[in-house]
N, C-alpha and C positions, 0 to 999 in steps of 0.2 A: 432507602439502600442506603448503609453508613457504613463505614471504615473502608476496607479495601476494595470491597464490592462495587462502589461506585466510580472505582478508576480502570473501569477495563478499557473504556473509551480512547484514557492515555495510552494502554499497552497498547492498542489497534493501530492509534493516530502513528506512535512511535515505529510501529510494524511497518506500516505503511514508508512513514518517510525512509526508512533502512533501504526499504524494496527500491526506491525511486531512487537512490543515492547509489546504490549499486547498480540498476541498470543502466544510470549516466553516465555514473563515473569508471566503475571497475567494466562495465561491459562495453562501456566506449558508443552508447546509443546517443550521445549528442549530434554527431555526426551522421547517422543511421536516416535512411529515406522515412519519409513522417509516419507512413504505413507502418514500418516495424516499430517505431519510437512507441506510436501511439498505442499498439496493440499490448507491450512490454509493459510500458505506463500503466496501461488500462486495469491489467490483471491485479494488484493488487487493491485495487476498487472494488471491482466484482468480487473479491474474497471479503473485503467489510461489508459490503452490502449482503451477502449472504449470512454472514454472520449476523449480522443486526436484524437481518429477516427471522433467522431461525431462533433469536434468542425471544 
């Protein structure tokens, strides 16, 4: 893999970080019960795992 094709993981990592910031900050999950917070923050990880498996 050369060029931009090798950078897919950086894009996925940035998307997960953005989802984390949105869930924690804008949706104010910092103060939510642990179960809700874990479910919302685990969703981007599940998506990345699916992308990696399908790749």
